[in-house]
C-alpha positions as CSV (number, residue, x, y, z in Angstrom):
1,M,0.3,0.0,0.1
2,R,2.4,2.4,0.8
3,S,4.0,1.1,-2.4
4,L,1.3,2.3,-4.1
5,A,1.0,5.8,-2.3
6,F,4.4,6.8,-3.1
7,C,4.4,5.8,-6.9
8,M,1.2,8.1,-7.2
9,V,2.8,10.6,-5.5
10,L,6.1,10.8,-7.7
11,T,3.8,9.8,-10.6
12,F,2.2,13.5,-9.7
13,W,5.3,14.8,-8.6
14,L,7.2,14.3,-12.1
15,G,4.1,15.1,-14.3
16,Q,4.1,18.8,-12.8
17,L,7.8,18.7,-13.0
18,A,7.8,17.9,-16.7
19,A,4.6,21.0,-16.9
20,A,7.3,23.2,-15.4
21,D,9.5,22.7,-18.3
22,S,6.7,23.9,-20.7
23,G,5.7,27.0,-21.6
24,V,2.3,26.2,-20.4
25,L,1.6,25.8,-16.8
26,V,-1.1,23.9,-15.8
27,W,-3.7,22.8,-12.7
28,D,-6.0,19.9,-13.1
29,I,-9.1,20.0,-10.6
30,D,-11.5,17.4,-9.9
31,K,-14.6,20.4,-10.0
32,D,-16.7,22.1,-12.7
33,L,-15.9,24.7,-14.5
34,E,-18.6,26.9,-13.2
35,T,-17.1,26.0,-9.1
36,S,-13.6,26.2,-10.2
37,Y,-14.0,29.2,-11.9
38,K,-15.7,31.3,-9.0
39,T,-12.7,30.0,-6.8
40,I,-10.1,30.8,-9.1
41,Y,-11.5,34.8,-9.7
42,N,-12.1,35.3,-5.9
43,T,-8.4,34.1,-5.3
44,L,-6.9,35.8,-8.0
45,E,-8.6,39.3,-6.8
46,K,-7.5,38.7,-3.2
47,N,-4.2,38.3,-4.6
48,R,-4.6,41.8,-6.5
49,F,-4.9,40.0,-10.0
50,F,-7.8,41.8,-11.2
51,V,-10.0,40.2,-13.3
52,V,-10.9,42.5,-16.2
53,F,-12.8,40.4,-19.0
54,E,-14.2,37.1,-18.6
55,P,-15.3,35.6,-22.3
56,N,-17.1,32.1,-22.7
57,I,-15.4,30.4,-25.8
58,Q,-17.4,27.4,-25.5
59,S,-20.7,29.9,-25.6
60,N,-19.6,31.4,-28.9
61,L,-17.6,28.1,-30.5
62,S,-21.3,26.5,-29.9
63,S,-22.6,29.1,-32.5
64,F,-20.8,27.3,-35.6
65,A,-21.5,23.9,-34.2
66,E,-23.9,23.5,-37.5
67,R,-21.4,25.0,-39.8
68,W,-18.4,22.6,-38.7
69,G,-20.1,20.1,-38.5
70,E,-17.8,16.8,-37.7
71,N,-15.1,19.0,-37.3
72,Y,-16.4,21.2,-34.6
73,N,-15.3,20.1,-30.3
74,R,-14.0,17.1,-31.7
75,N,-12.2,16.1,-28.1
76,K,-15.6,16.9,-26.7
77,L,-14.9,19.8,-24.3
78,E,-17.7,20.6,-22.1
79,G,-16.7,24.3,-21.5
80,I,-14.5,26.6,-21.9
81,R,-14.0,29.7,-20.5
82,A,-11.0,32.7,-20.0
83,M,-9.8,35.1,-17.6
84,V,-8.0,38.4,-18.5
85,F,-6.7,39.7,-15.6
86,C,-4.1,42.4,-14.8
87,N,-2.1,43.6,-11.5
88,I,-0.9,47.3,-12.6
89,W,2.2,47.4,-10.1
90,Y,3.9,44.3,-11.9
91,T,2.6,46.3,-15.2
92,N,4.6,49.2,-14.6
93,E,7.7,46.9,-13.4
94,I,7.6,45.1,-16.5
95,S,6.7,48.6,-18.6
96,N,10.3,49.8,-16.6
97,A,12.4,46.9,-17.6
98,D,11.4,46.0,-21.6
99,P,8.6,47.6,-22.6
100,D,8.1,45.2,-25.3
101,M,6.8,42.4,-22.5
102,L,3.9,44.4,-22.5
103,A,2.5,42.1,-24.5
104,M,2.1,39.7,-21.7
105,C,0.0,42.5,-20.4
106,P,-3.2,42.0,-19.8
107,L,-2.6,38.0,-18.6
108,H,-4.5,35.5,-19.2
109,M,-5.6,32.0,-17.6
110,T,-8.1,29.5,-19.9
111,L,-10.4,27.3,-18.4
112,I,-11.6,23.8,-20.0
113,Q,-13.9,21.2,-19.1
114,Q,-13.4,17.7,-19.6
115,A,-15.1,15.0,-18.0
116,G,-16.4,17.0,-15.7
117,R,-12.7,18.3,-14.6
118,T,-11.6,21.9,-15.0
119,R,-8.1,21.9,-16.3
120,V,-6.5,25.6,-16.0
121,L,-3.8,26.6,-18.5
122,F,-1.8,29.6,-18.3
123,I,1.3,30.6,-20.4
124,R,4.2,31.4,-18.1
125,P,5.5,34.8,-18.5
126,T,9.4,33.6,-17.6
127,V,9.0,31.6,-21.2
128,V,7.5,34.8,-22.9
129,A,10.9,36.8,-21.2
130,A,13.1,34.5,-21.6
131,D,15.6,36.7,-23.4
132,S,14.2,39.8,-22.0
133,K,15.4,42.5,-19.3
134,A,12.3,41.5,-17.7
135,L,12.9,38.2,-17.0
136,A,13.7,38.4,-13.5
137,I,10.1,40.5,-12.9
138,A,8.2,37.7,-15.0
139,K,9.7,35.4,-12.4
140,E,8.3,36.3,-9.4
141,L,5.0,37.4,-11.6
142,E,5.1,34.0,-12.7
143,Q,5.8,32.8,-8.5
144,D,2.9,35.2,-7.5
145,I,-0.1,33.8,-9.8
146,S,1.1,30.6,-9.2
147,K,1.0,30.7,-5.6
148,A,-2.4,32.3,-6.2
149,M,-3.8,29.2,-8.0
150,D,-2.3,26.6,-5.8
151,E,-4.1,28.3,-3.4
152,A,-7.4,28.1,-4.9
153,V,-6.8,24.5,-6.0
154,N,-5.9,23.6,-2.6
155,E,-9.1,25.3,-1.6
156,L,-11.2,23.4,-4.0
157,R,-9.6,20.1,-3.3
158,G,-11.0,21.3,0.5
159,C,-7.9,22.0,2.4
160,P,-6.6,25.3,3.1
161,E,-3.7,24.6,3.8
162,A,-1.3,22.7,0.7
163,C,-2.8,19.0,0.5
């Protein structure tokens, strides 16, 4: 039994490590999109990342279902929503370091629901700013967003501290 638990923890950790090496941070949540969305929204705002726009992408896509036929939603996604958000202090710091990196501002996350579960996707600022004078502030920004997201995920899992 302990071996199974160890293997599960190791697999989860390696999966997170692999995701960290990519250009996209990913969080998987065993909750539906609406529940996850509300918690993430509130946690971002509590951490001074203010949501400025909330597109419901799935709603827009669904209007093309008939036109696209078999090519519509082949992955059977049940929902796609995005959050466009900003922290004006970070915006100022990025603009001071490298105005071209303002292409990241505002930031956004995409949430997708499939089989009743939510997956959160976020483009890593450190990847975008890899060759920029804004890399140091991008690292701090990415860490703060990751911290906020970990807080939201822990809340959704029912443990206020790290699970």
